[in-house]
N, C-alpha and C positions, 0 to 999 in steps of 0.2 A: 394241146396248148402247152408250150414249154413253161410258161409262168404260172400254171395252175398250182394252187396251194393245197396240198393233201392234208386232211384233218382226221384225227381220231377223237371221237367223242367218248368221254368216260363219266358215267353217272349211274347211280343205282336206281334212279327213278325213270321208268320207261317214258313217261309223259315228257320229262325234261329232254331226254335224248331225242324223242320224236320232234319236239319243238325246235331244238337246235338243228336237227337234220333238215327240217323244212326251211329254216332260215338260210342255211348254207346252200341248199340245193338250187336255189334260184339265183345264186351268184355265179357269174360267168367265170370267175377266176378262182373259185374254191370248190373242192370236191371232197365229200365225206367218204373215206375209204373203209371205215370200220367203226363199230361201236363196242364199248365194253361196259359191263354192269358192276365191275369191281376192280380193285387194284391189280389183283393177280392176272386177270384176263388182259388188262391194259398193258402190263409189262410184256406179256407174251406177244400180243398183237403188235405192239410198238417195235419189238425186236424183229418180228417177221416182216413188217410192212414199212418200217422206217418213215413214218409220216413227217411232214414238215412241222406240223403243229399238233399238240394234244390239248384239248379242252378238258381240264381235270377238276372233278369234284374232290372234296377233301374227306368228308365224312361218309365212309363206305364200310360195309362189313368185310371181314377178313383183312386184306391188305388195304390200309388207308391211302389217301391221296398223297400224303407227304412221302411215305415210303415208296410208293409207286413212282413218284416224280424222281426220287433219288436213283432208283434202279433204271428208269428209262433214260435219264440223262447220262448215266454211266455207260449204258449199252449203245446209245445213239446220240452222241454229242450234237449232231446236226439238228435233232428234234428239239423244238422249243415248247415249253409247257406254259400254258395260260391257265391259271387257276380260276375256276368259276364256281363260287360257293356262296352259301348264305351266311357264312361265319367270318367275322373280322376281328376275332379275339387275338391278342398277341401270342397266345399259346399255339395258335395255328399259323398266323401270318409269318412270324420269324422262322419257324422250322421249315415252312414251305419255300420261302425265299432261299434259305441256307441249303435246302435240298436241291436247288437248281431251277426253281420256277422263275420264268422271266417276268411274267405279268400276274397281277392279282386283281380280279374283278369280283364284284358281288352279283348275285342273281337278280338284284333289283336294277342292274344296269340296263340301259336301253339297247335294243337290238343293234342299232348302228354302232354303239360302243363296243359290243362284242365283236362285230365284224371288223371294226377298226383295229381291235386288239389282235385278232387273228392275222390280219394283213401286216400289222406292225411286227408281230412276232416272226413272221416269215423273213423279215428284213433284219431281225435281231434287235428290234426296238421294243422297249418295255412300255406297258400301260398299267397304271395303278389307280385303283379307286381312291378318291380323295381321303377317306378315313385311313386307308392303309398307308398312303403316301405320308400323311401327317405322323403316323406312328413311326415309320421308318426314318423320317427326318429327325424326330426326337432321339431315336436310337443312335443315329450317326452323329448328331451334334452333341450328344452327351447330355441333352436336356432331360435328365432323368426325373421322374416324379418324386416329390418329397412328402414328408409327413404333413406339411402345411395344407395338403389337399384333403386331408381327412377331417371329419367333424370330431368333436370331443367324444361322442358316443362311439364312433368308429375306432378311435384310439383305444378306448377301453376294451372294445371287442378284440382288437388286434393284440393287446397285451395278454388277454386271456387265451387267445389262440396260441400265443408263444409259450404259455404255461401248459399247453397240452389239453386244454379243456374242450369238451365236445360242445356242439351247438346247444344241446339240452342243458349242460352244466352252465354254459354262458347265460342262457335264458334265466335259469334259476338265480344265478349270481346277480344279474342286473334287473331282475324282475321284468322280463320281457317275454313275449311269446317266441316260440322257436322259429316261427315263420319270419318274425321281425329280425331275429338274429341271422337267419339265412340271407335276408336282404342286405344286412350290414356286411356280412362276409363277402357277398357278391360285389358290393360296391367297393370294398377294400381291395379286392383282387383286381378289379377293373381300373381303379384310380392309380394303383401302384404298379400296374402292368405285370402282375404276378400270375403264375399258372395255377397254383393250388395252395392249400393251407400250409404245406411244408415250406414252400418258398416264403409264405407270409411270416411263418414263425422264425425262419432264418433272418429275414429282413428285420423283424422286430428286435431280435437279439443283437444284430449288428448296429441298430440304431439306439441300443441301450434303453428301449422301452421297458424291458424287464432285465434285471441283472443276470449275468452268466452265473453258473453254479459257484464258481470260485470267487465271485465278487460279493456273495451274500454274507 
């Protein structure tokens, strides 16, 4: 069949690959041509077989899904990548899209949604999970998160992060448990769409939450 969509499934969990294969194999217009359990194998197979669509997990050992996506898109521009992952954090979403992924779905998606994304990708059309779409819209519109989103306690924690304090030191300073501090840090990163503590510290300095060295 000329219109058959060839698919490469990439995931480090055999049960996920098996489930996706079973879902695809009963579709008259989709054929699974190969499976890969890591990014390195995915790059090699995609280069050899030039699939129409790659269903790509992101968190894998060795070569991750973001790097694999970049390599596959460079080697085979015809191949479209549909991310299928459990993670919707900005630290993964934006790099994956920038690497060339066309669509971004979560593993909580319905089977019909996955099939729709594969068929859409073969036509060059994107499909995005609602959470991901919202984040991307904020990024494009410049609707950046602000300090107003943080609670007073989170602002205190952010200030101490900017001063280079560890979670244990912050816990001592604020008379909190280290577990509670970790929760605050996680919430701060999520609300401000930051990838790690380093970005949080830079953000705090830019927002003058703590003074720069030459301002003290």
